[in-house]
C-alpha positions as CSV (number, residue, x, y, z in Angstrom):
1,X,-56.0,70.3,18.2
2,X,-57.0,72.4,15.4
3,X,-57.2,75.9,16.9
4,X,-58.7,77.9,14.2
5,X,-61.6,75.8,13.1
6,X,-64.9,75.3,15.0
7,X,-66.7,71.6,15.1
8,X,-70.0,70.6,14.0
9,X,-70.3,71.4,10.2
10,X,-73.9,70.9,8.5
11,X,-75.1,67.9,8.3
12,X,-77.5,68.5,5.6
13,X,-74.1,69.4,3.2
14,X,-72.5,66.7,1.9
15,X,-70.7,68.8,-0.8
16,X,-69.8,71.9,0.3
17,X,-68.6,75.1,-1.6
18,X,-65.8,77.0,-0.6
19,X,-65.7,80.4,-1.8
20,X,-63.6,83.6,0.6
21,X,-65.0,84.3,4.0
22,X,-65.9,87.4,3.0
23,X,-68.9,86.4,0.9
24,X,-69.8,83.5,3.2
25,X,-70.4,85.9,6.4
26,X,-74.2,86.0,6.2
27,X,-75.7,84.7,10.1
28,X,-80.0,84.9,9.5
29,X,-83.2,83.1,9.0
30,X,-82.9,81.1,5.9
31,X,-81.9,78.2,4.3
32,X,-78.6,76.2,4.4
33,X,-77.5,75.2,0.8
34,X,-81.2,74.9,-0.2
35,X,-82.4,72.6,2.4
36,X,-84.4,73.5,5.4
37,X,-82.5,72.0,8.8
38,X,-85.5,70.6,10.9
39,X,-84.2,70.7,14.8
40,X,-86.2,69.5,17.6
41,X,-86.8,71.9,20.3
42,X,-89.4,72.4,23.4
43,X,-90.9,69.4,24.1
44,X,-90.1,67.4,21.2
45,X,-86.2,68.0,22.2
46,X,-86.5,66.9,25.5
47,X,-88.5,63.4,24.2
48,X,-85.5,63.2,22.3
49,X,-83.2,63.3,24.8
50,X,-84.6,61.1,26.9
51,X,-84.9,58.6,24.1
52,X,-82.9,55.3,23.5
53,X,-80.4,54.8,21.1
54,X,-78.0,52.2,20.5
55,X,-74.3,52.5,18.5
56,X,-70.8,51.7,18.6
57,X,-67.8,53.8,17.3
58,X,-64.4,52.8,16.6
59,X,-61.7,55.3,16.7
60,X,-64.7,57.6,15.2
61,X,-63.6,61.4,15.2
62,X,-65.0,63.7,18.0
63,X,-66.4,66.0,14.9
64,X,-67.7,63.4,12.8
65,X,-69.6,61.6,15.7
66,X,-71.7,65.0,16.3
67,X,-72.6,65.3,12.9
68,X,-74.1,61.7,13.5
69,X,-75.6,62.2,16.0
70,X,-77.3,65.7,15.1
71,X,-78.1,64.5,11.8
72,X,-80.1,61.3,13.5
73,X,-81.4,62.4,16.2
74,X,-82.9,66.2,15.0
75,X,-80.3,67.4,18.1
76,X,-78.5,70.5,17.2
77,X,-75.4,70.0,18.5
78,X,-72.5,72.6,18.7
79,X,-69.0,72.0,19.2
80,X,-66.7,74.8,20.7
81,X,-63.3,76.2,18.7
82,X,-61.3,74.9,21.4
83,X,-62.4,71.3,21.9
84,X,-60.0,69.2,19.1
85,X,-62.8,67.8,16.4
86,X,-60.5,65.3,15.4
87,X,-60.0,63.4,18.8
88,X,-61.2,59.9,18.2
89,X,-63.9,57.8,20.3
90,X,-64.2,54.7,21.9
91,X,-67.7,54.5,23.0
92,X,-70.9,51.7,23.3
93,X,-74.2,52.4,23.8
94,X,-77.4,49.5,23.9
95,X,-80.7,51.8,25.0
96,X,-79.4,54.8,26.4
97,X,-80.8,58.1,25.9
98,X,-78.9,61.2,24.9
99,X,-79.7,63.0,28.2
100,X,-76.7,60.5,29.4
101,X,-74.5,59.1,26.8
102,X,-73.7,63.2,25.7
103,X,-71.4,63.8,28.7
104,X,-69.5,60.0,27.9
105,X,-69.0,62.0,24.5
106,X,-67.8,64.9,25.3
107,X,-65.8,63.0,28.1
108,X,-63.9,61.3,25.8
109,X,-63.3,64.6,23.8
110,X,-62.0,66.2,27.0
111,X,-64.8,68.1,27.3
112,X,-68.0,69.3,29.2
113,X,-71.7,69.8,27.6
114,X,-74.6,71.8,28.4
115,X,-78.1,72.3,26.9
116,X,-78.0,76.2,26.2
117,X,-82.1,76.9,24.8
118,X,-82.2,74.3,21.3
119,X,-78.7,73.5,21.3
120,X,-76.3,71.5,23.1
121,X,-72.7,72.8,23.5
122,X,-70.0,70.5,23.9
123,X,-66.6,72.6,25.1
124,X,-64.1,73.0,27.5
125,X,-65.6,71.4,31.4
126,X,-65.0,75.1,33.1
127,X,-67.4,76.8,29.9
128,X,-70.2,74.1,29.5
129,X,-70.6,74.3,33.3
130,X,-71.6,77.7,33.7
131,X,-73.0,78.6,30.1
132,X,-76.6,78.0,31.1
133,X,-76.6,80.2,33.5
134,X,-75.1,82.7,31.6
135,X,-77.4,82.6,28.9
136,X,-80.3,82.8,31.1
137,X,-78.9,85.9,33.3
138,X,-78.0,87.7,30.0
139,X,-82.0,86.9,29.1
140,X,-82.5,88.1,32.0
141,X,-80.7,91.7,31.8
142,X,-82.1,92.3,28.5
143,X,-86.1,91.8,30.2
144,X,-85.5,95.3,31.8
145,X,-83.8,97.0,29.1
146,X,-86.5,100.3,27.1
147,X,-89.2,98.3,25.2
148,X,-88.2,98.9,21.8
149,X,-84.9,96.9,22.5
150,X,-86.0,94.8,25.2
151,X,-88.3,93.2,21.9
152,X,-85.8,93.5,19.6
153,X,-83.1,91.1,21.7
154,X,-85.9,88.6,22.8
155,X,-86.8,88.0,19.1
156,X,-86.3,84.5,18.0
157,X,-85.3,82.9,15.1
158,X,-83.1,80.6,13.5
159,X,-79.2,81.3,12.6
160,X,-77.0,79.8,10.1
161,X,-73.4,80.4,8.5
162,X,-71.7,79.1,5.6
163,X,-67.9,77.4,5.4
164,X,-65.1,79.8,6.0
165,X,-67.5,82.3,8.4
166,X,-65.2,84.6,10.5
167,X,-66.6,84.6,14.0
168,X,-65.7,88.5,14.7
169,X,-68.3,89.2,11.5
170,X,-70.7,86.5,12.6
171,X,-71.2,88.4,16.1
172,X,-71.4,91.7,14.3
173,X,-74.0,90.7,12.3
174,X,-75.9,89.6,14.9
175,X,-75.6,92.6,16.5
176,X,-77.0,94.1,13.4
177,X,-80.0,92.0,13.5
178,X,-80.7,93.0,17.2
179,X,-80.5,96.8,16.6
180,X,-77.3,97.5,18.5
181,X,-73.8,98.0,18.1
182,X,-70.5,95.8,18.9
183,X,-68.3,99.1,20.8
184,X,-65.1,96.1,21.2
185,X,-65.0,93.5,18.3
186,X,-61.4,93.2,18.3
187,X,-61.6,91.3,21.2
188,X,-62.7,88.6,19.1
189,X,-59.4,87.0,17.7
190,X,-59.3,86.3,13.8
191,X,-61.1,82.6,13.1
192,X,-62.1,80.3,10.2
193,X,-65.4,78.4,11.3
194,X,-67.2,75.6,9.6
195,X,-70.7,75.9,8.2
196,X,-73.2,75.4,10.9
197,X,-76.8,75.6,11.6
198,X,-79.3,76.2,14.4
199,X,-82.8,76.3,15.5
200,X,-85.6,79.1,16.4
201,X,-84.0,80.5,20.1
202,X,-83.4,84.2,21.3
203,X,-80.7,86.6,20.3
204,X,-79.7,86.4,23.8
205,X,-78.8,83.1,23.6
206,X,-77.2,83.1,19.9
207,X,-74.7,85.8,20.9
208,X,-73.9,83.8,24.8
209,X,-73.0,80.6,21.8
210,X,-70.8,82.9,19.7
211,X,-68.7,84.3,22.3
212,X,-68.4,81.1,24.3
213,X,-65.2,79.6,22.8
214,X,-63.3,82.7,23.3
215,X,-65.1,83.3,26.6
216,X,-66.4,86.3,26.6
217,X,-70.1,87.3,26.6
218,X,-71.6,90.8,26.5
219,X,-73.1,93.5,28.1
220,X,-75.9,96.0,26.6
221,X,-76.4,99.3,27.8
222,X,-79.9,101.1,27.0
223,X,-78.1,103.2,24.3
224,X,-78.0,100.2,21.8
225,X,-74.0,99.2,22.1
226,X,-73.0,95.7,23.3
227,X,-69.9,95.5,25.0
228,X,-67.8,92.3,24.8
229,X,-66.4,91.6,28.0
230,X,-64.4,88.6,30.4
231,X,-66.8,85.5,31.1
232,X,-67.2,86.1,34.9
233,X,-65.6,83.1,36.9
234,X,-68.6,81.6,38.4
235,X,-73.0,82.3,38.2
236,X,-76.0,82.6,40.2
237,X,-78.8,84.1,39.1
238,X,-82.1,85.6,41.2
239,X,-85.8,85.1,39.6
240,X,-89.0,84.7,41.2
241,X,-91.7,82.8,41.1
242,X,-95.6,82.8,42.0
243,X,-96.6,79.1,42.3
244,X,-100.1,77.8,42.5
245,X,-101.3,76.6,46.2
246,X,-99.8,77.9,49.6
247,X,-96.2,79.2,49.1
248,X,-94.8,77.9,52.1
249,X,-95.4,74.3,51.1
250,X,-94.1,74.6,47.2
251,X,-90.5,76.6,49.5
252,X,-90.5,73.2,51.3
253,X,-91.0,71.0,47.8
254,X,-88.6,73.4,45.9
255,X,-85.7,72.9,49.1
256,X,-85.7,69.3,49.2
257,X,-85.3,69.2,45.0
258,X,-82.5,72.2,44.6
259,X,-81.0,71.8,48.6
260,X,-78.1,74.1,47.3
261,X,-80.9,77.1,46.5
262,X,-81.6,80.2,48.2
263,X,-85.6,80.8,48.7
264,X,-87.1,83.6,50.1
265,X,-91.1,83.5,50.6
266,X,-93.1,86.7,50.1
267,X,-96.6,86.2,50.3
268,X,-97.6,84.4,47.3
269,X,-94.7,85.3,45.4
270,X,-91.3,83.0,45.8
271,X,-87.6,84.5,45.2
272,X,-85.1,82.4,43.8
273,X,-81.3,82.9,43.7
274,X,-79.9,79.6,42.4
275,X,-78.1,77.9,39.2
276,X,-79.7,77.8,36.4
277,X,-80.1,74.2,36.1
278,X,-81.8,74.4,39.5
279,X,-84.3,77.2,37.6
280,X,-84.8,75.0,35.0
281,X,-85.8,72.1,37.3
282,X,-88.3,74.6,39.2
283,X,-89.8,75.8,36.4
284,X,-90.9,72.5,34.5
285,X,-92.1,71.7,37.9
286,X,-94.2,74.6,39.1
287,X,-95.3,74.1,35.1
288,X,-96.6,70.8,36.0
289,X,-94.1,68.6,34.3
290,X,-92.7,65.3,36.5
291,X,-88.8,66.1,37.1
292,X,-86.3,63.2,37.7
293,X,-82.3,63.9,38.0
294,X,-81.2,62.2,35.5
295,X,-77.5,62.9,35.7
296,X,-75.9,62.8,39.0
297,X,-74.1,66.1,40.6
298,X,-72.3,67.1,43.3
299,X,-74.4,68.7,46.4
300,X,-77.6,66.5,45.4
301,X,-78.6,64.1,48.1
302,X,-80.6,61.7,46.0
303,X,-79.9,60.3,42.7
304,X,-81.8,58.6,39.8
305,X,-80.2,56.7,37.2
306,X,-80.8,53.8,34.6
307,X,-78.8,51.9,33.0
308,X,-79.3,48.4,31.2
309,X,-76.0,46.1,30.3
310,X,-73.6,48.6,30.2
311,X,-69.8,48.5,30.8
312,X,-69.8,49.1,34.7
313,X,-66.2,51.1,34.0
314,X,-68.9,53.2,31.4
315,X,-71.5,54.1,34.0
316,X,-68.6,55.2,36.8
317,X,-67.5,57.4,33.9
318,X,-70.7,58.9,33.4
319,X,-71.4,59.3,37.6
320,X,-67.7,60.9,38.2
321,X,-68.3,62.8,35.2
322,X,-71.5,64.0,36.8
323,X,-69.3,65.2,40.0
324,X,-66.7,67.0,37.9
325,X,-64.0,64.1,39.1
326,X,-61.8,62.1,37.3
327,X,-62.6,58.3,37.6
328,X,-59.3,56.3,38.7
329,X,-58.9,52.9,39.3
330,X,-56.1,49.9,39.1
331,X,-55.7,48.8,35.7
332,X,-55.9,45.2,37.3
333,X,-59.5,45.6,37.6
334,X,-60.3,46.8,34.2
335,X,-61.6,42.8,32.9
336,X,-63.9,44.0,36.0
337,X,-64.8,47.1,35.0
338,X,-65.5,45.9,31.7
339,X,-68.1,43.5,33.1
340,X,-72.1,44.8,31.9
341,X,-74.4,46.0,34.8
342,X,-77.8,46.5,35.4
343,X,-79.0,49.4,37.9
344,X,-82.5,51.3,38.0
345,X,-83.1,53.3,41.1
346,X,-84.5,56.4,42.1
347,X,-83.7,58.8,44.7
348,X,-81.4,57.4,46.0
349,X,-78.1,58.3,48.4
350,X,-75.0,58.6,46.1
351,X,-73.2,55.9,48.4
352,X,-76.4,53.4,47.6
353,X,-76.0,53.9,44.0
354,X,-71.9,53.6,43.7
355,X,-73.2,50.4,45.8
356,X,-75.4,49.2,43.3
357,X,-72.9,49.3,41.0
358,X,-69.3,48.0,42.1
359,X,-71.1,45.6,45.1
360,X,-71.8,42.4,42.4
361,X,-67.9,43.4,40.7
362,X,-66.1,42.6,44.7
363,X,-65.1,46.2,44.2
364,X,-66.0,49.5,46.4
365,X,-64.7,53.1,45.7
366,X,-63.1,56.2,47.6
367,X,-64.5,59.8,47.1
368,X,-61.6,62.0,46.7
369,X,-61.5,66.0,46.4
370,X,-60.5,65.6,42.9
371,X,-61.4,61.9,42.3
372,X,-63.6,59.0,42.4
373,X,-61.4,55.7,43.0
374,X,-62.0,52.5,42.5
375,X,-60.5,49.7,44.4
376,X,-60.7,46.2,45.8
377,X,-63.3,45.4,48.2
378,X,-61.8,43.9,51.3
């Protein structure tokens, strides 16, 4: 693994001019080598993540694969420095959306995936699992700061840096743009990163992503000083919502959609303590958007999944990755798992989903604490 390099080079640039790191530390609004990257955000990003695409990768390096996806889809992807960018991938997809393809790509790279604002983060599973919640928490905390500081940290801008940038100085420069000072930048070790660019997003999200590769986050005091601190082990945060209609009825609907969330009704207001993924779905539902579950995670009672002519093993890898479990099977079953299956299920139990996938192949499963094991049906 390349310890001192950051994945995901800027796909807009094909010929790099290498200069001393001290000359390439800018983190600012602007163009990369004279070209303005056009990244999808908002509704366009959500639509792109759901749009089917087809590809075949044989012994493709992870960094090159992610660059290709970014270039062809307009989705910004950021590879954590701790993930080997040269790891080889072997993946085939036929009319598969990015929302299910990206977890498969990350799994082969021994990584996890998370969407932070308009940037897809690919990094260690432990970090990916909590990064969205961490970004939301930091944004929430910034909203309680004095007005002038709150406005500066809420400002959205695009970012870029060039080849051989040093992350410690990128963080320092970003702090300066927010009108704050980093009290302990020495916690960021010396490193050199490849060039990259990000679409427009708030200061808090940019800082969260920059620090993620060092298992660090930040605390901001009202005096305008940022202190780097270790990333917390678990993250659940609280938000309030004022839904239209009867609050008790809406709360009942949300409890069915997000059973792990804690929801209290206070007059016309809902106070919700939940993980970031649940808050995102609640936000979308209350805005009137259609919310479906396209990734399977532990604790959910119902599942929605669509796969057409996909190898059964690939479908099961996606399910096991989202469950946070290792996929295990006897090598003698490999041929059966290469057979293609077509699945279209909505709001089914995990048992129904797995039975529909494995039943036609004469297979079944055992679900353990750490593994999803595929076995021959008796």
